[in-house]
C-alpha positions in Angstrom: 113.3 96.7 114.1 112.3 100.3 114.7 110.4 102.7 112.5 109.3 106.3 112.6 106.4 108.5 111.6 106.3 112.3 111.1 103.3 114.6 111.6 102.2 114.2 108.0 101.6 110.5 108.3 104.7 109.5 106.4 106.9 106.6 107.5 110.6 106.3 107.4 113.5 104.3 108.8 115.0 105.7 112.0 118.5 105.6 110.6 117.6 108.2 108.0 115.1 110.3 110.0 116.5 110.5 113.5 114.2 113.4 114.4 111.1 111.4 114.0 109.2 109.7 116.7 110.6 106.2 117.1 108.4 103.2 117.7 109.2 99.5 118.0 107.8 97.1 115.3 107.7 93.3 115.4 108.1 91.6 112.1 107.9 87.8 111.9 109.1 85.9 108.8 107.9 82.4 108.0 108.2 79.9 105.1 104.6 78.7 104.4 105.1 76.7 101.1 107.9 76.0 98.6 109.2 79.3 97.2 106.6 81.2 99.3 107.5 83.1 102.5 105.3 85.6 104.4 106.3 88.4 106.7 103.8 89.2 109.4 103.3 92.4 111.5 100.9 91.6 114.4 99.0 94.5 115.9 101.1 97.0 114.1 102.1 99.6 113.3 100.9 101.9 116.1 99.9 105.3 114.6 98.9 108.5 116.3 95.1 108.9 116.9 95.3 112.1 114.8 96.0 110.2 111.6 93.1 110.1 109.2 92.4 107.1 106.9 94.4 108.4 104.0 97.4 109.1 106.2 97.2 105.6 107.8 97.0 104.0 104.4 100.0 106.0 103.0 102.1 105.4 106.1 101.4 101.6 106.0 102.3 101.4 102.3 105.6 103.3 102.8 106.4 101.0 105.7 105.6 97.9 103.7 107.8 99.1 100.9 110.7 99.9 103.2 110.5 96.5 104.9 111.5 94.8 101.6 115.3 95.5 102.1 115.2 93.8 105.5 113.3 90.6 104.5 114.4 87.4 102.8 114.4 87.5 99.0 111.6 85.0 98.6 109.2 87.0 100.7 105.9 86.8 98.7 103.8 89.2 100.8 103.7 91.2 104.1 100.6 90.7 106.2 99.5 93.4 108.6 97.0 93.3 111.4 96.5 97.0 112.1 95.3 97.8 115.6 93.2 100.8 114.5 89.5 100.9 115.3 86.6 103.4 115.3 86.3 104.7 118.9 82.6 105.2 118.3 82.1 101.4 117.9 81.6 101.4 114.1 83.4 99.1 111.7 87.0 100.1 110.9 87.5 101.4 107.4 89.1 99.1 104.9 92.6 99.7 103.5 93.0 100.6 99.9 95.5 99.8 97.1 98.2 98.5 97.2 96.7 96.3 100.0 94.6 93.2 99.5 92.2 91.9 102.1 93.6 88.6 103.4 91.6 85.4 102.9 91.8 84.6 106.6 92.4 86.8 109.7 95.3 85.9 112.0 94.3 88.1 114.9 90.6 88.5 115.7 89.4 91.8 114.2 86.3 92.0 116.4 86.4 91.8 120.2 84.9 93.0 123.5 86.9 95.2 125.9 85.7 95.6 129.4 86.5 98.8 131.3 88.1 97.9 134.6 88.4 101.5 135.9 85.1 101.5 137.8 84.8 99.6 141.1 83.7 96.0 141.2 80.0 96.7 141.8 79.8 99.0 138.7 81.7 96.5 136.5 79.1 93.9 137.6 76.3 96.3 136.9 77.4 96.8 133.3 77.0 93.0 132.7 73.8 91.3 131.6 71.7 90.2 134.6 72.1 86.5 133.8 75.9 86.9 133.8 75.9 88.6 137.2 73.6 85.7 138.4 76.0 83.1 137.0 79.0 84.6 138.7 77.2 84.5 142.0 75.8 81.0 141.3 79.3 79.6 140.8 80.4 81.0 144.1 77.3 79.7 146.0 77.7 76.2 144.6 81.3 76.0 145.8 83.3 76.6 142.6 86.8 77.8 143.5 89.4 79.4 141.2 93.1 78.7 141.5 96.0 80.6 140.0 99.0 78.5 139.0 102.1 79.9 140.9 104.7 81.6 138.7 107.1 79.0 137.4 105.0 76.1 138.5 102.7 75.7 135.5 103.5 72.2 134.3 100.8 70.3 136.2 98.2 72.9 135.4 99.2 73.0 131.7 98.5 69.3 131.5 95.0 69.8 133.2 94.3 72.8 130.9 95.3 70.8 127.8 93.1 67.9 128.7 90.1 70.3 129.0 91.1 72.0 125.7 91.1 68.6 123.9 87.6 68.0 125.3 86.5 71.4 124.2 87.9 71.0 120.7 86.1 67.7 120.3 82.8 69.2 121.5 83.0 72.4 119.4 84.8 71.1 116.4 87.8 73.4 116.6 91.5 72.9 116.0 94.1 73.4 118.7 97.9 73.5 119.0 99.9 70.6 120.5 100.6 70.8 124.2 104.2 71.8 123.4 102.9 75.2 122.1 101.4 76.1 125.4 104.4 74.9 127.4 106.6 77.1 125.2 104.3 80.1 125.8 104.7 79.9 129.6 108.4 79.2 129.4 109.0 82.3 127.2 106.4 84.7 128.4 105.2 83.5 131.8 107.4 86.0 133.7 106.7 86.9 137.3 103.2 87.5 138.6 101.5 90.1 138.5 102.9 90.5 134.9 103.0 88.0 132.1 100.8 85.0 131.5 98.4 83.6 134.1 96.8 80.2 134.1 93.5 79.9 136.1 91.7 76.7 136.9 88.1 76.3 138.3 87.4 73.4 140.7 84.4 71.7 142.4 84.8 68.7 144.8 88.1 67.7 143.3 87.0 68.1 139.7 88.6 70.7 137.4 85.7 72.1 135.4 87.3 74.8 133.3 90.5 76.8 132.8 91.7 80.0 131.1 94.9 81.6 130.1 95.2 85.4 130.4 98.0 87.8 129.6 98.6 90.8 131.9 100.7 93.5 130.3 100.8 97.2 131.2 97.3 98.7 131.3 95.6 95.8 129.5 94.8 92.2 130.3 93.8 89.8 127.5 91.9 86.6 127.7 93.8 84.3 125.3 92.5 80.7 125.7 89.7 78.9 127.5 88.5 75.3 127.9 85.8 73.6 129.9 84.7 70.1 130.8 81.5 68.5 129.7 80.8 67.7 133.4 78.9 70.0 135.9 78.3 72.7 133.3 75.3 73.9 135.4 77.9 75.3 137.9 78.9 78.1 135.6 82.7 77.7 136.2 83.7 79.8 133.1 81.9 82.8 134.5 83.8 82.5 137.8 87.1 82.3 135.9 86.5 85.4 133.9 85.4 87.4 137.0 88.5 86.3 138.9 90.8 87.2 136.0 89.1 90.6 135.7 89.5 91.4 139.4 93.1 90.2 139.4 93.8 92.4 136.4 92.2 95.4 138.0 94.4 94.8 141.2 97.5 94.5 139.0 96.8 98.0 137.5 95.1 97.0 134.3 92.3 99.3 133.1 91.0 97.1 130.3 90.2 93.5 129.9 90.1 92.2 126.3 87.9 89.2 125.8 89.8 88.7 122.5 87.7 87.7 119.6 84.0 87.5 118.7 82.1 87.0 115.4 81.5 90.3 113.6 77.9 90.5 114.8 75.2 88.6 116.7 74.0 86.5 113.8 72.5 83.3 115.4 73.4 81.3 112.4 77.1 82.0 112.8 79.1 78.9 113.8 80.5 80.8 116.8 77.3 82.5 117.8 77.6 81.1 121.3 80.9 82.7 121.7 79.4 86.1 120.8 76.6 85.7 123.4 79.1 84.6 126.1 81.6 87.4 125.7 79.2 90.3 125.0 77.3 89.4 128.2 80.1 90.7 130.3 79.4 94.2 129.1 82.2 96.3 127.7 82.6 97.9 124.3 82.5 96.0 121.1 85.5 96.9 118.9 85.9 96.3 115.1 89.4 96.5 113.6 90.2 96.2 109.9 91.4 92.6 110.1 94.4 91.1 108.2 95.6 92.9 105.0 98.4 91.8 102.6 101.0 93.8 100.7 102.0 91.5 97.8 105.7 91.7 96.8 105.5 88.9 94.3 102.0 89.3 92.7 101.8 86.0 90.8 102.9 83.8 93.6 100.7 85.7 96.0 97.6 85.2 93.8 98.2 81.4 93.9 98.7 81.4 97.6 95.6 83.6 98.2 93.4 81.3 96.1 94.5 78.3 98.1 94.0 80.1 101.4 90.5 81.1 100.5 89.6 77.6 99.6 91.0 76.2 102.8 89.1 78.8 104.8 85.9 77.9 103.0 86.3 74.2 103.8 87.2 74.9 107.4 84.1 77.1 107.9 81.9 74.4 106.3 83.2 71.9 108.9 82.5 74.3 111.7 78.9 74.7 110.6 78.4 71.0 110.4 79.8 70.4 113.9 77.7 73.2 115.2 
């Protein structure tokens, strides 16, 4: 659907307010339990940078309310992942009533974005010394990076998924079935240089690591990564990220989003290693608000939210044990 926003930070439907600025809005609807359905707005809505916190909150509430007439009758809540963030690097402000902080985030609210506008030498210079060293080490030791040709992903998806299963077992994380990744490339692979890209890193016939990145407009996003338990001293994941960054730059992207880190560098966090790895590539740390819910059926929503919080607590406990 489409929605519109005026200069006062008020939202409205384009059919009624044709003079307003029109922006696309993706809304996904999913049944998640008997009698419970959620609507989800990923990375939306986009609002002008001039909107203050009060205007953003008001526009989002008006949008959530207006969505009701377009959603199935058993929709229990609408979940938003607003893309807003503090450009100074601080934590994004929380939303206020009628929104409720979701028990679990769908999109990662915290991430690292590398500026690809400088030349390659300056991008390297912004990294931590050990990261520059590891990129060079992988090349010296003979690690090569391959890009799966457009439309010829099937073999590489199988290789990637084998590494992903190995990574999941090692790190105690859950992954989708292989059909999910096949569907992604079938639907969104497109033609290079745009769309999804699948990179694999090799040494003497062994595939050591693989990543999936999305190139779209001025931004490239690292979506998935996996690595073997073998030859970890060859630093293949560093070679993969560097190749993806350089390809993104060549394709006209000015930003490379490493897509998801813990909220801070707490060494006790179950994903502390991920924080160290991604922040080592330099770039700016960005904190977004995370997932927020607009309940449309408060009683059912309260039951679902309690169950979701319990499930997240159990999942976090398993991650800590595996770490």
